[in-house]
PyMOL Python script that loads the backbone (N, CA, C, O; Angstrom):
from pymol import cmd

cmd.read_pdbstr("""\
ATOM      1  N   UNK A   1      39.583 209.318 139.228  1.00  0.00           N
ATOM      2  CA  UNK A   1      38.760 209.352 140.422  1.00  0.00           C
ATOM      3  C   UNK A   1      39.249 208.298 141.397  1.00  0.00           C
ATOM      4  O   UNK A   1      39.399 207.128 141.043  1.00  0.00           O
ATOM      5  N   UNK A   2      39.489 208.713 142.600  1.00  0.00           N
ATOM      6  CA  UNK A   2      39.958 207.789 143.616  1.00  0.00           C
ATOM      7  C   UNK A   2      38.804 207.137 144.354  1.00  0.00           C
ATOM      8  O   UNK A   2      37.635 207.428 144.099  1.00  0.00           O
ATOM      9  N   UNK A   3      39.148 206.268 145.252  1.00  0.00           N
ATOM     10  CA  UNK A   3      38.115 205.581 146.028  1.00  0.00           C
ATOM     11  C   UNK A   3      37.418 206.499 147.016  1.00  0.00           C
ATOM     12  O   UNK A   3      36.343 206.160 147.509  1.00  0.00           O
ATOM     13  N   UNK A   4      38.004 207.663 147.321  1.00  0.00           N
ATOM     14  CA  UNK A   4      37.391 208.584 148.263  1.00  0.00           C
ATOM     15  C   UNK A   4      36.459 209.587 147.594  1.00  0.00           C
ATOM     16  O   UNK A   4      35.979 210.512 148.249  1.00  0.00           O
ATOM     17  N   UNK A   5      36.199 209.419 146.309  1.00  0.00           N
ATOM     18  CA  UNK A   5      35.292 210.318 145.590  1.00  0.00           C
ATOM     19  C   UNK A   5      33.871 210.132 146.115  1.00  0.00           C
ATOM     20  O   UNK A   5      33.485 209.009 146.440  1.00  0.00           O
ATOM     21  N   UNK A   6      33.065 211.229 146.210  1.00  0.00           N
ATOM     22  CA  UNK A   6      31.722 211.126 146.787  1.00  0.00           C
ATOM     23  C   UNK A   6      30.788 210.169 146.056  1.00  0.00           C
ATOM     24  O   UNK A   6      29.866 209.637 146.673  1.00  0.00           O
ATOM     25  N   UNK A   7      30.993 209.934 144.773  1.00  0.00           N
ATOM     26  CA  UNK A   7      30.100 209.027 144.045  1.00  0.00           C
ATOM     27  C   UNK A   7      30.426 207.566 144.308  1.00  0.00           C
ATOM     28  O   UNK A   7      29.612 206.693 144.005  1.00  0.00           O
ATOM     29  N   UNK A   8      31.569 207.288 144.850  1.00  0.00           N
ATOM     30  CA  UNK A   8      31.946 205.908 145.154  1.00  0.00           C
ATOM     31  C   UNK A   8      31.316 205.482 146.478  1.00  0.00           C
ATOM     32  O   UNK A   8      32.005 205.253 147.472  1.00  0.00           O
ATOM     33  N   UNK A   9      30.003 205.383 146.461  1.00  0.00           N
ATOM     34  CA  UNK A   9      29.286 204.956 147.658  1.00  0.00           C
ATOM     35  C   UNK A   9      29.205 203.440 147.685  1.00  0.00           C
ATOM     36  O   UNK A   9      29.469 202.777 146.682  1.00  0.00           O
ATOM     37  N   UNK A  10      28.843 202.903 148.822  1.00  0.00           N
ATOM     38  CA  UNK A  10      28.784 201.448 148.980  1.00  0.00           C
ATOM     39  C   UNK A  10      27.881 200.773 147.942  1.00  0.00           C
ATOM     40  O   UNK A  10      28.297 199.771 147.360  1.00  0.00           O
ATOM     41  N   UNK A  11      26.636 201.281 147.675  1.00  0.00           N
ATOM     42  CA  UNK A  11      25.805 200.627 146.662  1.00  0.00           C
ATOM     43  C   UNK A  11      26.449 200.605 145.275  1.00  0.00           C
ATOM     44  O   UNK A  11      26.317 199.630 144.535  1.00  0.00           O
ATOM     45  N   UNK A  12      27.147 201.692 144.933  1.00  0.00           N
ATOM     46  CA  UNK A  12      27.801 201.744 143.626  1.00  0.00           C
ATOM     47  C   UNK A  12      28.967 200.762 143.567  1.00  0.00           C
ATOM     48  O   UNK A  12      29.169 200.094 142.553  1.00  0.00           O
ATOM     49  N   UNK A  13      29.724 200.676 144.641  1.00  0.00           N
ATOM     50  CA  UNK A  13      30.894 199.801 144.653  1.00  0.00           C
ATOM     51  C   UNK A  13      30.511 198.323 144.733  1.00  0.00           C
ATOM     52  O   UNK A  13      31.256 197.469 144.252  1.00  0.00           O
ATOM     53  N   UNK A  14      29.362 198.009 145.331  1.00  0.00           N
ATOM     54  CA  UNK A  14      28.967 196.613 145.494  1.00  0.00           C
ATOM     55  C   UNK A  14      27.962 196.151 144.447  1.00  0.00           C
ATOM     56  O   UNK A  14      27.513 195.006 144.490  1.00  0.00           O
ATOM     57  N   UNK A  15      27.599 197.025 143.503  1.00  0.00           N
ATOM     58  CA  UNK A  15      26.603 196.641 142.495  1.00  0.00           C
ATOM     59  C   UNK A  15      27.171 195.601 141.538  1.00  0.00           C
ATOM     60  O   UNK A  15      28.385 195.469 141.383  1.00  0.00           O
ATOM     61  N   UNK A  16      26.273 194.876 140.910  1.00  0.00           N
ATOM     62  CA  UNK A  16      26.640 193.849 139.941  1.00  0.00           C
ATOM     63  C   UNK A  16      27.346 194.505 138.748  1.00  0.00           C
ATOM     64  O   UNK A  16      26.982 195.610 138.345  1.00  0.00           O
ATOM     65  N   UNK A  17      28.330 193.846 138.196  1.00  0.00           N
ATOM     66  CA  UNK A  17      29.108 194.398 137.084  1.00  0.00           C
ATOM     67  C   UNK A  17      28.720 193.749 135.768  1.00  0.00           C
ATOM     68  O   UNK A  17      28.267 192.605 135.727  1.00  0.00           O
ATOM     69  N   UNK A  18      28.906 194.503 134.695  1.00  0.00           N
ATOM     70  CA  UNK A  18      28.606 194.027 133.342  1.00  0.00           C
ATOM     71  C   UNK A  18      29.573 192.897 133.001  1.00  0.00           C
ATOM     72  O   UNK A  18      30.756 192.972 133.333  1.00  0.00           O
ATOM     73  N   UNK A  19      29.080 191.851 132.341  1.00  0.00           N
ATOM     74  CA  UNK A  19      29.925 190.710 131.998  1.00  0.00           C
ATOM     75  C   UNK A  19      30.398 190.705 130.561  1.00  0.00           C
ATOM     76  O   UNK A  19      31.026 189.741 130.124  1.00  0.00           O
ATOM     77  N   UNK A  20      30.107 191.769 129.810  1.00  0.00           N
ATOM     78  CA  UNK A  20      30.506 191.806 128.404  1.00  0.00           C
ATOM     79  C   UNK A  20      32.018 191.912 128.282  1.00  0.00           C
ATOM     80  O   UNK A  20      32.676 192.498 129.142  1.00  0.00           O
ATOM     81  N   UNK A  21      32.569 191.343 127.208  1.00  0.00           N
ATOM     82  CA  UNK A  21      34.005 191.439 126.967  1.00  0.00           C
ATOM     83  C   UNK A  21      34.292 192.711 126.180  1.00  0.00           C
ATOM     84  O   UNK A  21      33.572 193.046 125.239  1.00  0.00           O
ATOM     85  N   UNK A  22      35.345 193.412 126.570  1.00  0.00           N
ATOM     86  CA  UNK A  22      35.754 194.608 125.849  1.00  0.00           C
ATOM     87  C   UNK A  22      36.681 194.211 124.705  1.00  0.00           C
ATOM     88  O   UNK A  22      37.007 193.034 124.553  1.00  0.00           O
ATOM     89  N   UNK A  23      37.103 195.171 123.909  1.00  0.00           N
ATOM     90  CA  UNK A  23      37.987 194.865 122.792  1.00  0.00           C
ATOM     91  C   UNK A  23      39.343 194.350 123.263  1.00  0.00           C
ATOM     92  O   UNK A  23      40.034 193.639 122.533  1.00  0.00           O
ATOM     93  N   UNK A  24      39.713 194.711 124.477  1.00  0.00           N
ATOM     94  CA  UNK A  24      40.987 194.224 125.017  1.00  0.00           C
ATOM     95  C   UNK A  24      40.871 192.792 125.535  1.00  0.00           C
ATOM     96  O   UNK A  24      41.877 192.172 125.881  1.00  0.00           O
ATOM     97  N   UNK A  25      39.629 192.258 125.588  1.00  0.00           N
ATOM     98  CA  UNK A  25      39.415 190.894 126.042  1.00  0.00           C
ATOM     99  C   UNK A  25      39.079 190.792 127.520  1.00  0.00           C
ATOM    100  O   UNK A  25      38.765 189.710 128.015  1.00  0.00           O
ATOM    101  N   UNK A  26      39.143 191.913 128.225  1.00  0.00           N
ATOM    102  CA  UNK A  26      38.820 191.928 129.649  1.00  0.00           C
ATOM    103  C   UNK A  26      37.334 192.211 129.836  1.00  0.00           C
ATOM    104  O   UNK A  26      36.714 192.824 128.967  1.00  0.00           O
ATOM    105  N   UNK A  27      36.753 191.781 130.943  1.00  0.00           N
ATOM    106  CA  UNK A  27      35.330 192.069 131.159  1.00  0.00           C
ATOM    107  C   UNK A  27      35.103 193.550 131.428  1.00  0.00           C
ATOM    108  O   UNK A  27      35.943 194.217 132.034  1.00  0.00           O
ATOM    109  N   UNK A  28      33.972 194.054 130.977  1.00  0.00           N
ATOM    110  CA  UNK A  28      33.577 195.445 131.221  1.00  0.00           C
ATOM    111  C   UNK A  28      33.321 195.608 132.717  1.00  0.00           C
ATOM    112  O   UNK A  28      32.721 194.729 133.336  1.00  0.00           O
ATOM    113  N   UNK A  29      33.750 196.679 133.288  1.00  0.00           N
ATOM    114  CA  UNK A  29      33.609 196.894 134.726  1.00  0.00           C
ATOM    115  C   UNK A  29      32.511 197.896 135.067  1.00  0.00           C
ATOM    116  O   UNK A  29      32.379 198.287 136.227  1.00  0.00           O
ATOM    117  N   UNK A  30      31.717 198.321 134.077  1.00  0.00           N
ATOM    118  CA  UNK A  30      30.630 199.260 134.342  1.00  0.00           C
ATOM    119  C   UNK A  30      29.527 198.547 135.122  1.00  0.00           C
ATOM    120  O   UNK A  30      29.360 197.336 134.984  1.00  0.00           O
ATOM    121  N   UNK A  31      28.776 199.280 135.934  1.00  0.00           N
ATOM    122  CA  UNK A  31      27.691 198.635 136.682  1.00  0.00           C
ATOM    123  C   UNK A  31      26.576 198.182 135.749  1.00  0.00           C
ATOM    124  O   UNK A  31      26.219 198.894 134.810  1.00  0.00           O
ATOM    125  N   UNK A  32      26.031 197.008 136.006  1.00  0.00           N
ATOM    126  CA  UNK A  32      24.943 196.466 135.179  1.00  0.00           C
ATOM    127  C   UNK A  32      23.654 197.222 135.482  1.00  0.00           C
ATOM    128  O   UNK A  32      23.462 197.724 136.590  1.00  0.00           O
ATOM    129  N   UNK A  33      22.782 197.295 134.497  1.00  0.00           N
ATOM    130  CA  UNK A  33      21.475 197.926 134.664  1.00  0.00           C
ATOM    131  C   UNK A  33      20.667 197.069 135.642  1.00  0.00           C
ATOM    132  O   UNK A  33      20.789 195.844 135.643  1.00  0.00           O
ATOM    133  N   UNK A  34      19.857 197.701 136.459  1.00  0.00           N
ATOM    134  CA  UNK A  34      19.069 196.985 137.457  1.00  0.00           C
ATOM    135  C   UNK A  34      18.219 195.903 136.807  1.00  0.00           C
ATOM    136  O   UNK A  34      17.447 196.182 135.889  1.00  0.00           O
ATOM    137  N   UNK A  35      18.357 194.681 137.276  1.00  0.00           N
ATOM    138  CA  UNK A  35      17.591 193.558 136.761  1.00  0.00           C
ATOM    139  C   UNK A  35      18.178 192.913 135.519  1.00  0.00           C
ATOM    140  O   UNK A  35      17.582 191.980 134.980  1.00  0.00           O
ATOM    141  N   UNK A  36      19.320 193.377 135.051  1.00  0.00           N
ATOM    142  CA  UNK A  36      19.937 192.812 133.851  1.00  0.00           C
ATOM    143  C   UNK A  36      21.391 192.469 134.145  1.00  0.00           C
ATOM    144  O   UNK A  36      21.925 192.817 135.198  1.00  0.00           O
ATOM    145  N   UNK A  37      22.024 191.777 133.191  1.00  0.00           N
ATOM    146  CA  UNK A  37      23.412 191.366 133.398  1.00  0.00           C
ATOM    147  C   UNK A  37      24.399 192.213 132.604  1.00  0.00           C
ATOM    148  O   UNK A  37      25.604 191.972 132.674  1.00  0.00           O
ATOM    149  N   UNK A  38      23.916 193.196 131.852  1.00  0.00           N
ATOM    150  CA  UNK A  38      24.774 194.047 131.032  1.00  0.00           C
ATOM    151  C   UNK A  38      24.593 195.512 131.400  1.00  0.00           C
ATOM    152  O   UNK A  38      23.552 195.903 131.926  1.00  0.00           O
ATOM    153  N   UNK A  39      25.605 196.315 131.122  1.00  0.00           N
ATOM    154  CA  UNK A  39      25.528 197.749 131.384  1.00  0.00           C
ATOM    155  C   UNK A  39      24.751 198.423 130.252  1.00  0.00           C
ATOM    156  O   UNK A  39      24.373 197.770 129.279  1.00  0.00           O
ATOM    157  N   UNK A  40      24.517 199.710 130.381  1.00  0.00           N
ATOM    158  CA  UNK A  40      23.729 200.440 129.382  1.00  0.00           C
ATOM    159  C   UNK A  40      24.413 200.477 128.021  1.00  0.00           C
ATOM    160  O   UNK A  40      23.746 200.641 126.999  1.00  0.00           O
ATOM    161  N   UNK A  41      25.726 200.329 127.994  1.00  0.00           N
ATOM    162  CA  UNK A  41      26.457 200.396 126.726  1.00  0.00           C
ATOM    163  C   UNK A  41      26.549 199.041 126.030  1.00  0.00           C
ATOM    164  O   UNK A  41      26.871 198.977 124.843  1.00  0.00           O
ATOM    165  N   UNK A  42      26.268 197.952 126.759  1.00  0.00           N
ATOM    166  CA  UNK A  42      26.399 196.613 126.190  1.00  0.00           C
ATOM    167  C   UNK A  42      25.074 195.867 126.108  1.00  0.00           C
ATOM    168  O   UNK A  42      25.069 194.636 126.122  1.00  0.00           O
ATOM    169  N   UNK A  43      23.972 196.563 126.025  1.00  0.00           N
ATOM    170  CA  UNK A  43      22.695 195.903 125.799  1.00  0.00           C
ATOM    171  C   UNK A  43      21.753 195.881 126.966  1.00  0.00           C
ATOM    172  O   UNK A  43      20.714 195.225 126.887  1.00  0.00           O
ATOM    173  N   UNK A  44      22.060 196.564 128.048  1.00  0.00           N
ATOM    174  CA  UNK A  44      21.168 196.579 129.192  1.00  0.00           C
ATOM    175  C   UNK A  44      20.107 197.656 129.115  1.00  0.00           C
ATOM    176  O   UNK A  44      19.132 197.622 129.866  1.00  0.00           O
ATOM    177  N   UNK A  45      20.283 198.610 128.219  1.00  0.00           N
ATOM    178  CA  UNK A  45      19.345 199.727 128.117  1.00  0.00           C
ATOM    179  C   UNK A  45      18.004 199.266 127.552  1.00  0.00           C
ATOM    180  O   UNK A  45      17.934 198.295 126.798  1.00  0.00           O
ATOM    181  N   UNK A  46      16.961 199.965 127.923  1.00  0.00           N
ATOM    182  CA  UNK A  46      15.625 199.634 127.425  1.00  0.00           C
ATOM    183  C   UNK A  46      15.579 199.795 125.911  1.00  0.00           C
ATOM    184  O   UNK A  46      16.113 200.766 125.374  1.00  0.00           O
ATOM    185  N   UNK A  47      14.953 198.864 125.229  1.00  0.00           N
ATOM    186  CA  UNK A  47      14.829 198.933 123.772  1.00  0.00           C
ATOM    187  C   UNK A  47      16.017 198.383 123.019  1.00  0.00           C
ATOM    188  O   UNK A  47      15.990 198.344 121.789  1.00  0.00           O
ATOM    189  N   UNK A  48      17.056 197.959 123.708  1.00  0.00           N
ATOM    190  CA  UNK A  48      18.210 197.407 122.994  1.00  0.00           C
ATOM    191  C   UNK A  48      18.018 195.911 122.812  1.00  0.00           C
ATOM    192  O   UNK A  48      17.238 195.284 123.528  1.00  0.00           O
ATOM    193  N   UNK A  49      18.723 195.352 121.863  1.00  0.00           N
ATOM    194  CA  UNK A  49      18.636 193.916 121.609  1.00  0.00           C
ATOM    195  C   UNK A  49      17.867 193.615 120.334  1.00  0.00           C
ATOM    196  O   UNK A  49      17.383 194.520 119.654  1.00  0.00           O
ATOM    197  N   UNK A  50      17.764 192.357 120.031  1.00  0.00           N
ATOM    198  CA  UNK A  50      17.107 191.911 118.804  1.00  0.00           C
ATOM    199  C   UNK A  50      15.593 192.009 118.939  1.00  0.00           C
ATOM    200  O   UNK A  50      15.068 191.962 120.051  1.00  0.00           O
ATOM    201  N   UNK A  51      14.888 192.146 117.820  1.00  0.00           N
ATOM    202  CA  UNK A  51      13.431 192.182 117.883  1.00  0.00           C
ATOM    203  C   UNK A  51      12.859 190.819 118.250  1.00  0.00           C
ATOM    204  O   UNK A  51      13.535 189.800 118.110  1.00  0.00           O
ATOM    205  N   UNK A  52      11.630 190.801 118.715  1.00  0.00           N
ATOM    206  CA  UNK A  52      10.976 189.542 119.075  1.00  0.00           C
ATOM    207  C   UNK A  52      10.767 188.708 117.820  1.00  0.00           C
ATOM    208  O   UNK A  52      10.467 189.239 116.751  1.00  0.00           O
ATOM    209  N   UNK A  53      10.927 187.412 117.959  1.00  0.00           N
ATOM    210  CA  UNK A  53      10.773 186.521 116.804  1.00  0.00           C
ATOM    211  C   UNK A  53      12.001 186.567 115.923  1.00  0.00           C
ATOM    212  O   UNK A  53      13.017 187.155 116.295  1.00  0.00           O
ATOM    213  N   UNK A  54      11.916 185.952 114.763  1.00  0.00           N
ATOM    214  CA  UNK A  54      13.048 185.896 113.841  1.00  0.00           C
ATOM    215  C   UNK A  54      12.756 186.734 112.607  1.00  0.00           C
ATOM    216  O   UNK A  54      12.806 186.233 111.483  1.00  0.00           O
ATOM    217  N   UNK A  55      12.452 188.000 112.814  1.00  0.00           N
ATOM    218  CA  UNK A  55      12.160 188.868 111.676  1.00  0.00           C
ATOM    219  C   UNK A  55      13.412 189.190 110.874  1.00  0.00           C
ATOM    220  O   UNK A  55      13.314 189.609 109.721  1.00  0.00           O
ATOM    221  N   UNK A  56      14.592 189.001 111.468  1.00  0.00           N
ATOM    222  CA  UNK A  56      15.830 189.284 110.749  1.00  0.00           C
ATOM    223  C   UNK A  56      16.002 188.358 109.540  1.00  0.00           C
ATOM    224  O   UNK A  56      16.654 188.739 108.568  1.00  0.00           O
ATOM    225  N   UNK A  57      15.437 187.167 109.584  1.00  0.00           N
ATOM    226  CA  UNK A  57      15.565 186.221 108.470  1.00  0.00           C
ATOM    227  C   UNK A  57      14.793 186.706 107.249  1.00  0.00           C
ATOM    228  O   UNK A  57      15.047 186.241 106.137  1.00  0.00           O
ATOM    229  N   UNK A  58      13.870 187.618 107.433  1.00  0.00           N
ATOM    230  CA  UNK A  58      13.044 188.069 106.320  1.00  0.00           C
ATOM    231  C   UNK A  58      13.642 189.239 105.561  1.00  0.00           C
ATOM    232  O   UNK A  58      13.013 189.750 104.634  1.00  0.00           O
ATOM    233  N   UNK A  59      14.829 189.675 105.925  1.00  0.00           N
ATOM    234  CA  UNK A  59      15.451 190.795 105.225  1.00  0.00           C
ATOM    235  C   UNK A  59      15.688 190.442 103.755  1.00  0.00           C
ATOM    236  O   UNK A  59      15.423 191.258 102.871  1.00  0.00           O
ATOM    237  N   UNK A  60      16.185 189.228 103.490  1.00  0.00           N
ATOM    238  CA  UNK A  60      16.396 188.835 102.103  1.00  0.00           C
ATOM    239  C   UNK A  60      15.747 187.489 101.793  1.00  0.00           C
ATOM    240  O   UNK A  60      15.709 187.089 100.629  1.00  0.00           O
ATOM    241  N   UNK A  61      15.240 186.786 102.792  1.00  0.00           N
ATOM    242  CA  UNK A  61      14.539 185.533 102.578  1.00  0.00           C
ATOM    243  C   UNK A  61      15.421 184.331 102.355  1.00  0.00           C
ATOM    244  O   UNK A  61      14.917 183.239 102.093  1.00  0.00           O
ATOM    245  N   UNK A  62      16.723 184.501 102.452  1.00  0.00           N
ATOM    246  CA  UNK A  62      17.629 183.401 102.145  1.00  0.00           C
ATOM    247  C   UNK A  62      17.533 182.253 103.144  1.00  0.00           C
ATOM    248  O   UNK A  62      17.758 181.100 102.779  1.00  0.00           O
ATOM    249  N   UNK A  63      17.207 182.547 104.380  1.00  0.00           N
ATOM    250  CA  UNK A  63      17.212 181.509 105.396  1.00  0.00           C
ATOM    251  C   UNK A  63      15.814 181.164 105.901  1.00  0.00           C
ATOM    252  O   UNK A  63      15.676 180.656 107.013  1.00  0.00           O
ATOM    253  N   UNK A  64      14.791 181.425 105.119  1.00  0.00           N
ATOM    254  CA  UNK A  64      13.448 180.996 105.496  1.00  0.00           C
ATOM    255  C   UNK A  64      13.354 179.491 105.264  1.00  0.00           C
ATOM    256  O   UNK A  64      14.144 178.929 104.506  1.00  0.00           O
ATOM    257  N   UNK A  65      12.398 178.841 105.909  1.00  0.00           N
ATOM    258  CA  UNK A  65      12.244 177.378 105.742  1.00  0.00           C
ATOM    259  C   UNK A  65      12.037 177.004 104.283  1.00  0.00           C
ATOM    260  O   UNK A  65      12.587 176.014 103.800  1.00  0.00           O
ATOM    261  N   UNK A  66      11.238 177.807 103.588  1.00  0.00           N
ATOM    262  CA  UNK A  66      10.939 177.504 102.183  1.00  0.00           C
ATOM    263  C   UNK A  66      12.196 177.587 101.320  1.00  0.00           C
ATOM    264  O   UNK A  66      12.418 176.731 100.463  1.00  0.00           O
ATOM    265  N   UNK A  67      13.018 178.609 101.541  1.00  0.00           N
ATOM    266  CA  UNK A  67      14.232 178.770 100.741  1.00  0.00           C
ATOM    267  C   UNK A  67      15.217 177.640 101.022  1.00  0.00           C
ATOM    268  O   UNK A  67      15.855 177.131 100.100  1.00  0.00           O
ATOM    269  N   UNK A  68      15.345 177.250 102.264  1.00  0.00           N
ATOM    270  CA  UNK A  68      16.248 176.142 102.622  1.00  0.00           C
ATOM    271  C   UNK A  68      15.763 174.844 101.994  1.00  0.00           C
ATOM    272  O   UNK A  68      16.565 174.068 101.474  1.00  0.00           O
ATOM    273  N   UNK A  69      14.448 174.600 102.037  1.00  0.00           N
ATOM    274  CA  UNK A  69      13.888 173.381 101.436  1.00  0.00           C
ATOM    275  C   UNK A  69      14.099 173.380  99.923  1.00  0.00           C
ATOM    276  O   UNK A  69      14.405 172.340  99.339  1.00  0.00           O
ATOM    277  N   UNK A  70      13.935 174.550  99.284  1.00  0.00           N
ATOM    278  CA  UNK A  70      14.150 174.653  97.837  1.00  0.00           C
ATOM    279  C   UNK A  70      15.594 174.328  97.477  1.00  0.00           C
ATOM    280  O   UNK A  70      15.844 173.599  96.517  1.00  0.00           O
ATOM    281  N   UNK A  71      16.547 174.861  98.240  1.00  0.00           N
ATOM    282  CA  UNK A  71      17.965 174.576  97.954  1.00  0.00           C
ATOM    283  C   UNK A  71      18.286 173.102  98.163  1.00  0.00           C
ATOM    284  O   UNK A  71      19.057 172.516  97.404  1.00  0.00           O
ATOM    285  N   UNK A  72      17.693 172.506  99.193  1.00  0.00           N
ATOM    286  CA  UNK A  72      17.921 171.080  99.463  1.00  0.00           C
ATOM    287  C   UNK A  72      17.391 170.222  98.312  1.00  0.00           C
ATOM    288  O   UNK A  72      18.056 169.277  97.888  1.00  0.00           O
ATOM    289  N   UNK A  73      16.203 170.545  97.809  1.00  0.00           N
ATOM    290  CA  UNK A  73      15.627 169.803  96.685  1.00  0.00           C
ATOM    291  C   UNK A  73      16.474 169.983  95.430  1.00  0.00           C
ATOM    292  O   UNK A  73      16.671 169.036  94.669  1.00  0.00           O
ATOM    293  N   UNK A  74      16.974 171.198  95.215  1.00  0.00           N
ATOM    294  CA  UNK A  74      17.806 171.462  94.039  1.00  0.00           C
ATOM    295  C   UNK A  74      19.104 170.667  94.108  1.00  0.00           C
ATOM    296  O   UNK A  74      19.541 170.117  93.097  1.00  0.00           O
ATOM    297  N   UNK A  75      19.729 170.598  95.283  1.00  0.00           N
ATOM    298  CA  UNK A  75      20.954 169.799  95.425  1.00  0.00           C
ATOM    299  C   UNK A  75      20.681 168.327  95.143  1.00  0.00           C
ATOM    300  O   UNK A  75      21.514 167.643  94.547  1.00  0.00           O
ATOM    301  N   UNK A  76      19.521 167.838  95.568  1.00  0.00           N
ATOM    302  CA  UNK A  76      19.153 166.449  95.315  1.00  0.00           C
ATOM    303  C   UNK A  76      19.006 166.199  93.812  1.00  0.00           C
ATOM    304  O   UNK A  76      19.479 165.185  93.299  1.00  0.00           O
ATOM    305  N   UNK A  77      18.354 167.118  93.114  1.00  0.00           N
ATOM    306  CA  UNK A  77      18.203 166.980  91.653  1.00  0.00           C
ATOM    307  C   UNK A  77      19.557 166.997  90.947  1.00  0.00           C
ATOM    308  O   UNK A  77      19.780 166.241  90.002  1.00  0.00           O
ATOM    309  N   UNK A  78      20.456 167.862  91.410  1.00  0.00           N
ATOM    310  CA  UNK A  78      21.787 167.929  90.796  1.00  0.00           C
ATOM    311  C   UNK A  78      22.535 166.622  91.013  1.00  0.00           C
ATOM    312  O   UNK A  78      23.199 166.134  90.098  1.00  0.00           O
ATOM    313  N   UNK A  79      22.437 166.040  92.222  1.00  0.00           N
ATOM    314  CA  UNK A  79      23.084 164.741  92.481  1.00  0.00           C
ATOM    315  C   UNK A  79      22.524 163.658  91.558  1.00  0.00           C
ATOM    316  O   UNK A  79      23.279 162.853  91.012  1.00  0.00           O
ATOM    317  N   UNK A  80      21.199 163.640  91.385  1.00  0.00           N
ATOM    318  CA  UNK A  80      20.581 162.648  90.506  1.00  0.00           C
ATOM    319  C   UNK A  80      21.031 162.836  89.065  1.00  0.00           C
ATOM    320  O   UNK A  80      21.279 161.859  88.357  1.00  0.00           O
ATOM    321  N   UNK A  81      21.138 164.092  88.627  1.00  0.00           N
ATOM    322  CA  UNK A  81      21.570 164.361  87.253  1.00  0.00           C
ATOM    323  C   UNK A  81      23.008 163.896  87.039  1.00  0.00           C
ATOM    324  O   UNK A  81      23.334 163.336  85.992  1.00  0.00           O
ATOM    325  N   UNK A  82      23.867 164.129  88.030  1.00  0.00           N
ATOM    326  CA  UNK A  82      25.262 163.690  87.908  1.00  0.00           C
ATOM    327  C   UNK A  82      25.360 162.173  87.816  1.00  0.00           C
ATOM    328  O   UNK A  82      26.149 161.650  87.029  1.00  0.00           O
ATOM    329  N   UNK A  83      24.560 161.456  88.620  1.00  0.00           N
ATOM    330  CA  UNK A  83      24.552 160.001  88.564  1.00  0.00           C
ATOM    331  C   UNK A  83      24.081 159.516  87.197  1.00  0.00           C
ATOM    332  O   UNK A  83      24.630 158.559  86.650  1.00  0.00           O
ATOM    333  N   UNK A  84      23.063 160.176  86.647  1.00  0.00           N
ATOM    334  CA  UNK A  84      22.538 159.797  85.336  1.00  0.00           C
ATOM    335  C   UNK A  84      23.596 160.021  84.254  1.00  0.00           C
ATOM    336  O   UNK A  84      23.759 159.186  83.364  1.00  0.00           O
ATOM    337  N   UNK A  85      24.308 161.132  84.326  1.00  0.00           N
ATOM    338  CA  UNK A  85      25.364 161.428  83.353  1.00  0.00           C
ATOM    339  C   UNK A  85      26.467 160.378  83.449  1.00  0.00           C
ATOM    340  O   UNK A  85      27.001 159.949  82.426  1.00  0.00           O
ATOM    341  N   UNK A  86      26.814 159.956  84.675  1.00  0.00           N
ATOM    342  CA  UNK A  86      27.849 158.937  84.855  1.00  0.00           C
ATOM    343  C   UNK A  86      27.405 157.604  84.245  1.00  0.00           C
ATOM    344  O   UNK A  86      28.220 156.882  83.670  1.00  0.00           O
ATOM    345  N   UNK A  87      26.110 157.278  84.370  1.00  0.00           N
ATOM    346  CA  UNK A  87      25.607 156.021  83.806  1.00  0.00           C
ATOM    347  C   UNK A  87      25.614 156.047  82.287  1.00  0.00           C
ATOM    348  O   UNK A  87      25.858 155.029  81.639  1.00  0.00           O
ATOM    349  N   UNK A  88      25.347 157.212  81.729  1.00  0.00           N
ATOM    350  CA  UNK A  88      25.307 157.343  80.262  1.00  0.00           C
ATOM    351  C   UNK A  88      26.709 157.215  79.689  1.00  0.00           C
ATOM    352  O   UNK A  88      26.897 156.592  78.644  1.00  0.00           O
ATOM    353  N   UNK A  89      27.676 157.789  80.351  1.00  0.00           N
ATOM    354  CA  UNK A  89      29.079 157.756  79.834  1.00  0.00           C
ATOM    355  C   UNK A  89      29.627 156.410  80.031  1.00  0.00           C
ATOM    356  O   UNK A  89      30.777 156.153  79.677  1.00  0.00           O
TER     357      UNK A  89
END
""", "prot")
cmd.dss("prot")
cmd.show_as("cartoon", "prot")
cmd.util.cbc("prot")
cmd.orient("prot")
């Protein structure tokens, strides 16, 4: 499509462009969705994006505050046990 195509009107040519990087590393040149910074293919469409809050952490529970605190306490106990073993030897 050349620049003289009927769809290449001034509003289309002057609209804001999507800033997402393509696989080639160049910015996407598709027009951004009204009121957003991305085109419909890169997250500008309604309903796209992550859910509100951090519900993704609850898929397996590995990164909840409680699980992180449990691992931290366990590492502390292991360090103490190693020190005790070194003192005994």
